[in-house]
N, C-alpha and C positions, 0 to 999 in steps of 0.2 A: 868793315862789315863782312868781307869775305871770310875772315877768320872766325867770326861769330855765326856764320850761316849754318843752319841745321835743317834736316828734313822735317823734324817734328814741328819746328816753328813755322815753316812754310805751309805745312799741312794744316796747322791750327789757323793760319790766316785764310787758307782756302775754305776750310769748314765754316769759318765765320762769315765768309762771303756767301756761301751756299745758304746758310741760315738766314742771312739778311734778305736775299732775293726770294727765298722759298715762301716766306710768309708776308712780311711788310710790303713787298712790292705789289702783292695782290690788292692791298688797300689803295695804293696809288692808282692802279688800273681802274679800280671801281670808281674812285673819285673822278678820274679823267673821263671815263665812259658816261657817268651820270651827268657830267657837265657838257657832254657832246663835243669834246676836243677832237681834232683831226688826228690821223695816224702820225703825221709829221710832228705835231705838237706833243703827242705822247712820247714819241721817240726822243725828242729834244728834252723833255722833262726827265726821262730816265737817264739820258746821257749826262745832263747837268748835275743831278744828284749823285750819280756814280762817280764821274770824273772829279767833281768837287770834293766828295768824301775821300777819294783816293789821294788827291794832292794833299789834303789836310793831314791824313794819316801818315803819309811818307814824311812830310816836313816836320811834324811834331814828334813822331817817333824817333827820327834821326837827331832832332835838336835836343831832346831830353833823355835819349837812350832808355826809353820806357815804351811799353806797348800801348800807345795812345790810339785807341780804336774809335773811328768815327763812322757815322752813318747819317741817313736822312731821318727826319723827325717822324717816327711812327705815330705818336699821338697827334701830331700835326696833320698827317695824312688822314687819320680817322676823323679829325675835325673837318677836313675838306670834303669828305663824303657828304656831310650835311650842308656845308656853307657854299661850296664852289658852284653848284648848279644855279643858285640864286644870285651869284656875284659875277658881273661882267669880267671877263678874263683879264683885260688890262688893269682893272681895279684890284683884282686878286694879286697880280704881279706887284702893284704898289703896296699892298698889304704885306706881301712877302718881304719886300725891301724894308718896310717899317719895322717888322718883327725882328729881322736880322740886325737892323740898326740899333734897336733897343738892347738886344743881347750884347752887341759889340760895345756899346757905351758902358754897360754894367761890368763887362770884363775889363775894359780899359781903366775905369774908375777905381777898380779894386774892391767894389762892394761885394761881388760874388765870393771872393776869397775870404773876406771877413765873415760872411754868413756861414760858409762851409766849415771854417776853423772852429766855430762854436758848437758844431754838431758832435755829440759824443760818438766815439768810434763804434760802440756796441749798437747804437741805434742805426747808424749808417749801414753797418754790416747786416742788421736784421732786415732793413729795407731791401738790400741786395738779395738776400735769401728769399724774401717774399716775392720779388720779381721773378726769380729763377724757378721757384717751386712749380709753377704751371708747366714748365717744360719737362721737369722730372715726372709730373703726373701724367703728361701726355704720352710718356713712354709706355705706360700700362694701357692707355687707350689704343695705342698703335698695336700692342700685343693682341688685344681682343680682335682687331680688324685683320691682322695678318700674323697669327701666332708662329708659323714656321719661320718666316723671314726674320721677325723680331727676335725670336728665340735663338736662331743661329747667330745673329749679330751680337746679342747679349752674351752668348756663350763664348764667342771669340774675344769679347772684351774681358771677360773674367779670366780666360786662359792667358792672354797676352799681358794683362795687368799683373799677373803672377810672375811671368817670365821677364817682361821688359815693360814696366809701367809707362815709360816715355812714349811708346809706340802703340799703346792700347787703342786710342781714338783713331789713329791712322789705320789700324787693322780693321776696326769697325767700318770705316768708310770703304775700304777695299772690298771687304766681304759683302757689304750691302750692294755695291755696284755689280759685283760678280753675280750675286743672287738675282738682282733685278734683270740683268742681261739674260741670264740662264732661263728665267721664268717668263721672259718676254714682256716685262712690265715697263721697259723703256722703249718708246717708239721714236725712232729717228727719221722716219719718212717725211715728217712734216717740218723738219728743221730747215731753215734757210738763212744764210748769212747776209745781212744788209747793214751797211754802216749807218749810224745815226746822222740825221741832218739837223744841225742847230737852227732853231727858229727864234729870232729875236722879237720880243713883244715890248713895245714902248710902255712903260708904266703910267698908270693914271691914278691919282690920289684923291680919295674922297673920305670924308669923315665917317660916312656910314660903313664903308669897307674896312677902314682902319679900326673902328670900334668893334664891329661884329666879327672881323676875321683877324686883323693884325694884332690886336691886344691879346685875345685868347691864344693865338699862335705863339706869341712870345712867352706867355705864361706856361703853356704846356711844354715848350722846349726847355725852359729853364728848370722847371720842377720835375718834369717827367723824363728828361734826357740828361741834362748836364749834372744835376745833383746825383742821380744814380751812377753816372759815368765816372764822376770823381770818387764816389764811394768805392767803386771797383778798384781803382788805383790805390786808394788808402788801405783797403782790406788786404791787398797783396804787398803792402809795404812801400809803395812808391810815393816819394815826397814831391812829385812834380807839382809846381804851383798851378792852381786851377785857373786863375785869371787869364793868363795867356792862352790856355786851351779854349776858353770861352770866346775871347775876342778874335782869335785867329780863325777858328771855324766859322764864326758868325760873319766875319769880314769876307771870307770866301763865299759864304752863302749869299751875301749881298751882290757880289759880282756875278754869281750864277743865277740869281733870281730872274732877270729878264729872259732867260732861256727856259724857265719853267721850274727851277728849284724852289720848293716851298720851305726848305730849311735844312741846314747841315749842322750836326752837333756831335757831342760825344755819344758813344753807344754804351749800353750797360750789359745787355744779354750777351752779345757777341764779344764784348770786351773780356768777359769772364773766361771765354774759351781761349783767348790769347794771353791771358795774364797768369794762368795757373801753372802748376808743375808739369802738366802734360805738354805744354808748349816747349819748355826747356827746364832742366833741373836748376840751371843758373839763372836767377832772376835778372841779372844784368844783361843777359843775351836774349831775353824774350822780346826786345824791341824789334827783332827781325820779323816776328809775326805781324807786327803793325805795318812794317814796310811791305811785306809780302801781300798783306790784305790790300794796301793801297795800290799796288801794281795790278792785282787781280780786278779791283774796282775799275781802274782806268781801262784795262783791256775790255772788260765786259761793257763798260759805258760807251765805248766806241761803236758798239753794235746795237745800242739803244733798245728798241722794242723786241729785237730778235731774242735777247736773253730771257724774256718772259716765256717764249716758246721752249727755250733750252731747259730752264729750271722747271717748267711745267711737265717736262718729259720724265722727271725723276719722281718715283712714287712718294706720296705724302707720308706713308708709314716709314719709309727709309729716312726721310728728312727728320721726322719726329724722333726716331730712334737714335740717330747720330747726335742730334742736339741734346736729347735727354741724357745719354750716356756721357757725352762730353762735358756736361754741366754738373754731374754728380759731385765732383770734387769741389766745384765752386759753391754749391749749396752747402756742403759740409763745412767749408771754410767760413762761410758767412754765419752759419748757426753757431760754430765754435766761438768766433769772435763776439757774437751777440750775447752769448751766455757766460762769457769769461768774467766780466766784472759784476759782482753781486749787487752793487748799488744801482746798476743800470739794467740788470737782468729782466725785471718785470716790465719796465718801459720798453725794452727791446722786444720782448715777447708781444706786447701790444702792437708795436710797429710791424712786426712780422705778420701777425694775424690780419691786420687791416690791409696791408699791402697785398698779401696773398689772396684776400677776398675778391680782388678785382673791382671793388666798388668805385663808381664814378659819380661825382656830385658837383654841381655848378660848373660842369665842363672840365673839371680837374680829375686826374686819374688817381688810382689807389696808392701809387708811390708817394704822391704829394700828401694825401690824407694820412697815410701811415706815418710819414715823417712828422706831420703837425701834431697828431694825437700822441705819438710816442714822446715828442719833445715836451708837450704839455704835461703828460704824466711824469716825466723825468723832473721837470721843474718843480712841480708840486711836491713830489716825494723827496727830492733831494733837499729842498728847503726845509721840510719837516724833519728830515734825518739829521741835517747839520745844525739847524737852529730850532730846537724844540720850542723855545719860548715864543717863536713867531706864529706858529699855528696851533700850539697846544700848551696848556699850563706848564710852567717850569716846575721842577721838583723843589719843594720847600726846603729851605736851609734848616739844618738841625740847630 
């Protein structure tokens, strides 16, 4: 690994960590505060999801020599904002264990790998592009809020991209930090380093909590995190088997659940940052970004709730700009792969539009519905294309 180590891969892992904490962690805090959890419980929750995600990323990235990027379940955290206040905390812990157990069994049984192998590459790529499009769009929203800062960062990206594409994103991060310090947008006076204190909560299982929280949590993790996460690896050409990725991360989530972890799984958005050409020109050496991300996760997790203050000190416009510019290449790669096959092109377009819409129905996110609608269109149109006699009259023989 020392021979494969590169600054760009380490920076890619660091940026992915920043993006993970800058947005999704806010949802975790909102759910915890609405449920009235104590400071120690919140600190334990953040430490559990961070350290668990870090261990999973390091183990899987080294095992498969691929940038296997992990994170906590963002749609799961959003689900908890509604469900956790009305669920006793020990029963919520039981629901976490149930959801992680279901995902572990699906991975061990091989069912997940079978389902993913049937998904056309163009549709999977379109779903990825749809997920990432929001971050590209937020780049222009950030420009409206802070035109000078975002303009300087974007200009640095254009210039360094022309000179040395490998370090374009690194340059954006450095310029953004320098600009924020110079303008006084980063306030360090409120920062304090406190180690996280693990709080063990004995799980309690009830049918009500399992049905209302455990089952939906498993569904959103599988469809909203694991499927897009595998799609990222496939889009960038990695043949890593998906079943071990599912059951290893889910098994770690089961162990971390009594300390507050609501779910650990594959990441999609941050995975694109670590899987592209910007992380390293050689795809076989991008696994270093996954290892670096895991190390940063563990370091940050040791300080629990403190890192919320740390990342809150960074300007939101800076985070949005770094994420948007870092993901431009991933969006382009997804759209290119989605439109490559003419027979899948229109189905992929539907997948992209539905996913990018952000629609949520029956508690399931737009990534799931984009996949379902796109696959339905592909099935109908491919059957008609390949077997005209099945859906339309065959041409009469002369």
